[in-house]
N, C-alpha and C positions, 0 to 999 in steps of 0.2 A: 556564347557568352555564359560564363558561370555565375553562380549565385552572388558572389562577392562583387562582380562587375555590375550586376543588376542593382544591388543595394547602393553602390556608389552612384549609379545613374539616378536612382530615386532620390538620393541625398542632394543631387544637383537639380532636382525638380522635374525630372523626366517622368511624366505620368504614364507613358507607354511602358516604361520599365516596371512601374508599380502594377500595371495591368497584368504583366507577366507573373508577378507574385500572386495576384488575385486568382489568375487562371491556374497556377500551380498548386496553391494551398486552399483555394476556396471550397472545394468539395470536402476536404478533410475538416476544415473549420466548421462548415455547416453540419456535417455528420456528427462531429463532436458536440456542437451546441444542441443539436436535436436530441441526441442520446442523453445529454445532461438535463435538458429542460422538458422533454416529452411534448413539446409544442412547436409545430412548424413555424407559425408566425413569429413566436418569440425567438426561435433560432435564427430566422432570417434577420430580425432586428438586431440581435446580438452580434451576428456576423458583420452586418453593415456598420454598426457602431464600432466594433473592434477594428475593422479595416480603416475606418476614418481615423481612429486613434493611432493606428499603425502608421498611416500616411503622415499624420502630424508629428509622430515621434520618431520617424525614420532618420531624421538628421542626427539624433542622439544615439542611434543604433551603431554598435561597433561592427563594421563590415568584417566578415570572416568568422564571426561567432555563429551560433545556431539560430538561424532565422525562424525555422519552424517552431522551435521551443519558445522563442520570443513571441511569435504570433499567437500560439496556443495560450501562453501566459496571459496575454491581453484578453483573449477570449474567456478564459477561466475567470479573470477578474470581473469581466462584464456579466457573466453568469451569476457570480456571487453577489454582485451589486444588484442585479435584478431580483434575486432571492431576498435580499435585505429590504428592497423597496416595497415588495408585496409578497404575500404568501402565495406561492404557486398553486393554482388549483389543479386537481387531478384531471387529466384529459385523456380520452381514449387514444389509443395508438392510431396514428395517421398512416395508413397503409401506403398512401401515395408518397410518403417521405422516405420509404425504403429505397435503397439503391436498386436500379433496374438490374435484373439478372442478365448475365453476359453469355449465357449458354444459348445455342441455336435451337435445341429441342424444346418444344413447348412445354412438355411434361416436366422436364428438368427445371425449366424456368419457374413453373408454378411451385414445384417442390422447394426450390431455392428460396423463393419469396416467402413461403410458409415457414421455412427454417429461420429466415431472418426475423420474421415477426415473432416467432416463439422465443428466439434469443432476446429480442428487444423486450418482450413482456417479462421475461425472467430477470433481465437487467433492472427493470423497474421495481422488482421486489427487494433489491438491495438498498441499503441506506445511501444517501447522496455521496458521501465521501468514498465509500467503497466503489460505487458505480463510477465515480470520476476516475479512480485509479484504473479500473478495468477498461473503461472507454479510452483513456489516454494510452494505455499499454497495447490494447489489441485493435482498436479502430484507428487511432492517430499514429500508432506504431512508434511510440516513443520508448526510449530506454528507461530503465529504472532511475538512472541518474538524471535524465531529462525531466521525468515526472517529479522527482524530488525537488529539482530546481524550480520547476513550473509551479508546483503547489506549495513550495516552501515547507516541505516535510523532510524528515530524515529518511534516508534510503531504506532503513529497516521498517519504517512505518509504511512506506510504499509497498515493500515486499509483503508485509503481513496483511495489508488490506487486499492486495491482489490475491494472496493465498486464501484468505478468508472468503473473499468474493467467489473465487473459483470453487471452493469447497461448498459454498451455499448453492451455486449453480449446479454442481454435480448432484447434490442432494435433491434439488428441484427436478432434475431431468432423469434421475436414476430409474424411476418407475416408467416414465413415458418415452424418453428419447436420449439415452446415455451418449449417443454419438454427437449430440449438439454441443456439449462442453468441449469435446475434442475438436470440433469445428471451430469453436470460438478461439481455442488456443492456437490454431494453425497460423 
């Protein structure tokens, strides 16, 4: 069953089809929300409310268009709404929220976890909009065009924010770990 069929099933009220969407995009949505908010509980709430809005809005979704971009747009709107409702307090990084390492070797797993934590810490030094562009590009793996549509920015704005963000990250890691920016760009 392809994505268009799943959307059509959802539009007909099939909750199992929507479960497939949640399982397919849930990790990406959570990771994106977490990297944008720096708060595990807030990210979970935002993902839950975003998926509820997606379920309610799926009848109006045009099957065959970019489902991932539509879901991420809903998520980004929820993050922005949360920011408007309350000023987000600075919270320490939640190491438990990092993705589990997939390597078998224990030392490699520890190094990978540390690298992810360093990248997250560096991301939080960026302003919100630049971090959003970086997160959507490299974590959510969206194209420049998809990011521009999702954030309602010009493509040039997306490119310049990504460029500026990567330059800032390079400067941040030049002295300590220059390979981290290359890892982020992979």
